[in-house]
C-alpha positions as CSV (number, residue, x, y, z in Angstrom):
1,M,5.7,-10.9,22.8
2,E,4.2,-13.1,25.9
3,Q,6.9,-15.5,26.9
4,V,6.0,-18.2,29.9
5,M,9.8,-19.0,30.6
6,S,12.8,-16.2,31.1
7,G,15.6,-16.4,28.8
8,A,17.8,-18.6,31.1
9,E,15.0,-20.8,31.4
10,S,15.0,-21.3,27.4
11,E,18.0,-21.7,27.0
12,A,18.4,-24.4,29.6
13,S,15.4,-26.2,28.2
14,V,17.2,-25.9,24.6
15,C,20.5,-27.5,26.3
16,Q,18.9,-30.2,28.1
17,D,16.0,-31.2,25.2
18,A,18.3,-31.1,21.8
19,F,18.9,-33.5,20.1
20,T,22.7,-35.2,18.7
21,L,23.2,-35.9,15.2
22,E,23.3,-39.6,15.6
23,A,20.2,-39.4,18.3
24,W,18.3,-37.5,15.5
25,Q,19.0,-40.2,12.7
26,Q,18.3,-43.3,15.3
27,S,14.8,-41.9,16.0
28,G,13.7,-41.6,12.5
29,K,11.7,-44.0,10.1
30,W,12.4,-44.0,6.2
31,F,9.6,-44.5,3.7
32,S,10.2,-45.2,-0.3
33,Y,10.1,-42.5,-3.1
34,D,10.1,-43.7,-6.7
35,G,12.8,-46.2,-5.6
36,H,14.5,-43.9,-3.0
37,A,14.7,-44.0,0.3
38,I,13.4,-41.2,2.4
39,F,14.4,-40.0,5.9
40,S,11.4,-38.9,8.1
41,R,10.7,-38.0,11.8
42,M,7.5,-37.7,13.7
43,A,6.9,-36.3,17.5
44,G,4.1,-34.7,19.3
45,H,0.5,-34.5,19.4
46,G,-2.3,-32.4,18.3
47,E,-2.9,-30.5,14.8
48,P,-0.2,-31.3,12.2
49,L,2.8,-29.2,11.9
50,V,5.0,-30.1,8.9
51,L,8.6,-28.6,8.6
52,L,10.5,-28.3,5.7
53,H,14.7,-27.8,5.5
54,G,16.7,-26.0,3.4
55,F,19.7,-26.2,1.1
56,P,22.1,-27.8,1.6
57,T,21.4,-28.7,5.2
58,A,18.5,-31.3,6.0
59,S,15.4,-31.8,8.8
60,W,18.4,-31.9,11.5
61,D,18.0,-27.9,11.4
62,W,14.8,-28.1,13.4
63,S,16.5,-30.6,16.2
64,R,16.5,-27.2,18.6
65,V,13.1,-26.2,18.0
66,W,11.3,-29.4,17.6
67,P,11.0,-30.5,21.4
68,M,9.3,-27.2,22.3
69,L,7.0,-27.6,18.9
70,A,6.2,-31.0,19.8
71,R,4.8,-30.1,23.1
72,H,2.4,-28.4,21.3
73,Y,1.9,-29.8,18.1
74,K,2.1,-33.3,15.7
75,V,5.1,-32.3,14.3
76,L,6.7,-34.3,11.1
77,T,9.3,-33.5,8.9
78,L,11.8,-35.2,6.4
79,D,15.0,-35.0,4.3
80,M,13.9,-34.4,1.0
81,L,15.2,-36.4,-1.5
82,G,18.8,-35.5,-2.4
83,F,19.4,-34.2,1.5
84,G,21.0,-35.1,4.8
85,F,20.0,-38.9,5.6
86,S,17.8,-39.5,2.3
87,D,19.0,-40.9,-0.9
88,K,21.2,-39.3,-3.1
89,P,20.8,-40.9,-6.4
90,A,23.7,-39.2,-9.1
91,K,21.8,-39.6,-12.0
92,Y,18.3,-37.9,-11.1
93,Q,16.1,-34.7,-12.3
94,Y,16.0,-32.4,-9.1
95,S,13.2,-30.1,-9.0
96,V,11.2,-28.0,-6.4
97,E,8.3,-29.6,-8.4
98,D,9.7,-33.2,-7.6
99,Q,10.4,-32.6,-3.9
100,A,6.5,-30.7,-3.7
101,D,5.3,-34.3,-5.0
102,L,7.6,-36.4,-2.6
103,V,5.9,-33.9,0.2
104,Q,2.4,-34.0,-1.1
105,G,2.4,-37.7,-2.0
106,W,4.2,-38.6,2.4
107,L,1.5,-36.3,3.6
108,E,-1.7,-37.9,1.7
109,G,-0.6,-41.3,2.5
110,L,-0.2,-40.3,6.2
111,G,-3.8,-39.3,5.6
112,L,-3.7,-36.3,6.7
113,P,-6.9,-33.8,6.5
114,K,-5.3,-30.9,7.8
115,V,-2.0,-29.5,8.4
116,H,-0.1,-26.2,9.2
117,L,3.6,-25.4,7.3
118,L,6.4,-24.2,8.7
119,A,9.4,-23.3,6.6
120,H,13.2,-22.8,5.7
121,D,15.0,-21.9,2.7
122,Y,14.7,-24.1,0.2
123,G,11.4,-25.3,2.2
124,T,9.8,-21.8,1.6
125,S,10.1,-22.7,-2.7
126,V,8.2,-26.2,-1.8
127,V,5.6,-24.5,0.5
128,Q,4.9,-21.9,-2.7
129,E,4.4,-24.5,-5.2
130,L,2.0,-26.7,-2.4
131,L,0.1,-23.3,-2.2
132,A,-0.5,-23.0,-5.5
133,R,-1.4,-26.6,-6.0
134,D,-3.8,-25.9,-3.3
135,Q,-5.3,-22.6,-5.2
136,E,-6.0,-25.2,-8.2
137,G,-7.6,-27.5,-6.0
138,T,-5.5,-30.4,-6.6
139,L,-3.9,-31.3,-3.0
140,G,-5.9,-33.9,-0.9
141,F,-4.9,-32.2,2.6
142,Q,-5.5,-28.7,3.1
143,I,-3.1,-26.0,4.7
144,K,-4.2,-24.3,7.6
145,S,-1.6,-22.0,7.8
146,V,1.9,-21.6,6.9
147,C,5.2,-19.7,8.4
148,L,7.9,-19.1,6.4
149,L,11.9,-18.5,7.8
150,N,14.5,-17.0,5.6
151,G,14.6,-17.9,2.1
152,G,14.5,-17.0,-1.9
153,L,10.9,-15.9,-1.6
154,F,11.5,-13.3,-4.8
155,P,14.3,-14.2,-6.9
156,E,14.8,-10.1,-7.9
157,V,16.0,-9.7,-4.2
158,H,18.2,-12.6,-3.3
159,N,21.7,-12.5,-2.5
160,P,23.6,-15.7,-3.3
161,L,27.1,-16.4,-2.1
162,F,30.0,-16.5,-4.2
163,I,29.9,-20.2,-4.2
164,Q,26.3,-20.6,-5.0
165,K,27.1,-18.7,-8.2
166,L,29.8,-20.9,-8.9
167,L,27.9,-24.1,-8.1
168,R,25.2,-22.6,-11.2
169,S,27.9,-22.1,-13.2
170,P,29.2,-24.8,-15.9
171,L,32.0,-25.2,-13.5
172,G,29.7,-26.3,-10.6
173,G,30.0,-30.2,-11.4
174,L,33.8,-29.8,-10.3
175,I,33.4,-27.4,-7.7
176,S,30.6,-29.5,-6.0
177,R,32.9,-33.0,-6.1
178,G,35.6,-30.8,-5.1
179,L,34.3,-29.2,-2.3
180,A,36.9,-29.0,0.9
181,K,35.8,-29.1,4.6
182,S,37.4,-25.8,5.1
183,T,35.5,-24.1,1.7
184,F,32.5,-25.4,2.8
185,E,33.0,-24.3,6.9
186,R,34.6,-20.6,5.5
187,N,31.3,-19.7,3.8
188,F,28.7,-21.7,5.7
189,R,29.7,-19.4,8.7
190,R,29.1,-16.2,6.5
191,L,25.1,-17.1,6.5
192,F,24.9,-16.8,10.6
193,G,24.9,-13.9,12.5
194,S,26.4,-12.9,16.0
195,R,23.8,-14.1,18.5
196,N,24.9,-17.7,18.3
197,P,27.2,-18.7,15.7
198,P,27.7,-22.5,15.0
199,D,30.4,-24.2,17.3
200,S,33.1,-26.5,15.6
201,Q,30.5,-29.5,16.3
202,D,28.0,-28.4,14.4
203,M,29.7,-27.3,11.7
204,L,31.2,-30.9,11.9
205,D,27.7,-32.1,12.2
206,F,26.5,-30.0,8.9
207,W,29.4,-31.2,6.9
208,H,28.4,-34.7,7.6
209,L,25.0,-34.1,6.5
210,L,26.2,-32.5,3.4
211,T,28.6,-35.2,2.6
212,Y,26.4,-38.4,3.8
213,N,25.4,-40.5,0.9
214,N,28.1,-38.7,-1.5
215,G,26.2,-35.6,-1.2
216,R,28.7,-33.6,-2.4
217,G,28.8,-35.1,-5.7
218,I,25.0,-33.7,-6.6
219,L,24.9,-29.8,-5.1
220,H,25.3,-28.5,-8.6
221,Q,22.1,-30.4,-9.5
222,L,20.4,-29.4,-6.6
223,I,21.2,-25.9,-6.6
224,Q,19.3,-25.4,-9.9
225,F,16.5,-24.7,-7.6
226,M,18.0,-20.6,-8.1
227,E,16.9,-21.1,-11.4
228,E,13.7,-22.7,-11.3
229,R,12.6,-19.7,-8.8
230,R,13.1,-17.4,-11.8
231,C,11.0,-19.6,-14.3
232,H,8.2,-20.0,-11.8
233,R,8.2,-16.4,-10.5
234,N,5.1,-15.0,-11.4
235,R,3.1,-18.4,-9.9
236,W,5.3,-18.8,-6.8
237,V,4.5,-15.3,-6.2
238,G,0.8,-15.3,-7.0
239,A,0.6,-18.2,-4.3
240,L,1.4,-15.9,-1.6
241,Q,-0.3,-13.2,-2.8
242,N,-3.5,-15.2,-3.5
243,A,-3.3,-17.4,-0.4
244,G,-6.2,-17.3,2.0
245,Q,-4.6,-19.0,4.8
246,P,-2.9,-16.9,8.2
247,M,0.8,-16.3,6.9
248,R,3.6,-14.7,9.0
249,L,7.4,-14.5,8.0
250,I,9.9,-14.7,10.8
251,S,13.3,-12.8,9.8
252,G,16.8,-12.8,10.7
253,A,17.7,-9.5,9.9
254,A,21.4,-10.5,9.1
255,D,21.2,-12.8,6.8
256,P,23.2,-11.8,3.8
257,V,21.6,-13.9,1.6
258,S,17.5,-13.6,2.2
259,G,17.6,-11.1,4.8
260,V,16.2,-7.8,5.2
261,A,15.9,-6.5,1.3
262,M,13.6,-10.1,1.3
263,A,11.4,-8.9,4.1
264,R,11.2,-5.2,3.0
265,R,10.1,-7.0,-0.5
266,Y,7.7,-9.3,1.3
267,R,6.0,-6.0,2.9
268,E,5.8,-4.7,0.0
269,L,4.4,-7.6,-2.1
270,I,1.9,-9.3,0.2
271,P,-1.1,-8.1,1.3
272,N,-1.6,-7.5,5.3
273,P,2.0,-8.8,5.8
274,D,3.0,-10.4,9.4
275,V,6.5,-10.1,9.9
276,V,8.6,-11.0,12.6
277,G,12.3,-9.7,12.8
278,L,15.0,-11.4,14.9
279,R,18.1,-8.7,15.0
280,N,21.9,-10.0,14.8
281,V,20.4,-13.4,13.9
282,G,21.0,-15.2,10.3
283,H,19.8,-17.5,7.8
284,Y,19.3,-20.2,10.4
285,P,16.9,-18.3,12.8
286,H,15.5,-21.8,14.4
287,F,18.8,-23.3,15.1
288,E,20.7,-20.1,15.9
289,Q,17.9,-18.5,18.3
290,P,15.1,-21.6,18.5
291,W,13.5,-20.2,21.3
292,D,12.9,-16.6,19.6
293,V,11.5,-18.7,16.6
294,F,9.3,-20.7,18.8
295,V,7.9,-18.0,20.7
296,A,7.4,-15.8,17.3
297,Y,5.2,-19.0,16.0
298,R,3.6,-19.9,19.7
299,D,2.2,-16.2,18.9
300,F,1.4,-16.7,15.3
301,R,-0.9,-19.8,16.0
302,K,-2.5,-18.2,18.6
303,R,-3.8,-15.7,16.4
304,V,-4.8,-18.2,13.9
305,A,-6.6,-20.1,16.5
306,E,-8.5,-16.7,17.8
307,G,-9.3,-16.0,14.2
308,H,-10.9,-18.9,13.6
309,R,-13.0,-18.9,16.8
310,E,-14.0,-15.6,15.8
311,G,-14.8,-16.6,12.2
């Protein structure tokens, strides 16, 4: 792929422009969804690009690639309900469909007629639901393109960690409320590849996001999305197969949960699949190798623009 900066220059740019967690929070805004406070951020100019985060983290996952994207697009993101700096009500029926309602209402409220979507993990399921609604004609905006990072697009090849299975079990509430920082860190580190694993400060920040507003107490409720993926498999896989929008999958190949097998399944089931694999990169490619993800996304958007001109 074409690159406009050398590897050294790109790394320096990432280090210079990356946000601390405190700065990320301070530059955000909150809005209300069903009486709950939702954290959001916007920056840049151009066509709107919406970033949707994964489980169990938050929009800060995008902080390293955010400055690069904001130079080219109007980027928008939020912490979905139950995540990050948004409210985390204990008595709430969390679901992917409800998160799609949240995102849909947010974008329609902003009056955006057209958006591009870039999503990771849990966020990819939200995108699948939004695509299904787009095909049903129930969205108040047009989805122009979709780019997906590692996520459980096909439940039959999703390989959750043991602790994720425990959280879904009848003991999930106890596991969630009693989760120790050391247990979280040991399991979370397994998700990353060898090229750029998180350092100790990164782990403190991820832990802070998880525990903010008593987040530990609802992990077992949030993780039921894995069952939703099975229940809605035909609808959500069908939404990808029937999508008229340009789509690309950027896959960290070292991801033990949704890496090589998920990319292989994508190639099997999606017409004319566009897949970019990143070697030695794990479940969080946008955090591990933000420059590589940016270049892959920029290349994708150039192809989208060229295809639009040709059309």
